[in-house]
N, C-alpha and C positions, 0 to 999 in steps of 0.2 A: 503493499500498498503506500510505504514512503518511496519508495523507488519510483513508483507510479506518477506521486505527488511531485518530486524533482523532476522526473522526467518532461511534466507539463509545466512547469515554472520555465524550463531551459527552451521546450518547443517554443513557448511565447515569448520568451525573450528575445530569439534570434529570428523569430517571423514576424514578430509584428512592423506594421508598419507606420505607425503614428510617431512623430518626432517633436511633439508636444512637450515631454520632459528633458529634451536634450538641455536647452539654459539652464534649466536648475540642476541638472547632473553636472553639467560643465563647471557653472558657479561654484557648486557644492566640491567639488574636487579640487579645483585650482583655490579654494580657502583650505586645503587639507595639504597644500602644498605640491598635488601632482601637477605636472606640466601640461598645458591644454593639448598639445601635440599627441602624449599617452591616453587621452581621454577618447574611448572609443565605444561608445553605448553599443551593444546587441554585439560586440566583440569582445573587450574585456571588463564589461561592467554590466553584473549580474546580481540577481536577487541570492539570499541565502542558499534557498532551494536549489537554483539552477546552478550555482557553483557545487554542491553537493553531486548534482547529477553528472557534472564535469570530473566526479573524484575528488574535488577540493573541498577543504576546509576554511572558514573565516577564521583569520587568528585571534587569539582571546584578546578581548580588552579593546577588539576595532569597532569603531561606529562608520555606519554608512552614511548615505545621504538619502534623505526621505524624499518622497517623490507621488505624487496625486496620479493615482489610474482610476480607472470607471469600469466596473464589472459588469457585463449584459446580464438583464435577468428577464425571465419570461413569467407570465401569468395567463391563465385561462379565463377570460370574462364571457358573462353571455348579454347579449346585445338585446335590443328592443322586441325582438321577433323568438327570444328565447334558443338563438344559434350560437353556439360556442366558440369565441374564437380566442387567438393569443396576442397578447399586447405584448412587446417589449419595451424595456425601460432600462436603465442604465443606475448604480451606486455607486457612490465615490469610496474609493480605499486607497488608505496608503499602505504602501512599499517601502523597502527600505533597499539600496544597492549599495554592491561593494565591488572596490576597483579591484583589478588583478596584484596589485602591490599589497593588499589587505589580506590576501589568500596564502596557502601554503598545501 
């Protein structure tokens, strides 16, 4: 179960298309002293679980950069005629990402 969770995190991290968190990620790691040229989201910046899927672990005491993401959710609702349909919506979710320099 944990391996599936970690692999899912890695898949989402490398296949995502949104770049809305890039400025937050870059700013956060610049403040931690990581040179901008070495900050490459989806290449060397991942969540805790994504790093685990890659066989790495975050070094003890390391603090990552918090980012805001939106998780898709679905619910079934009945329309005025009693027909059931599925509506989608998103909920905000915070995640923490770590740079390759923070893992071993």
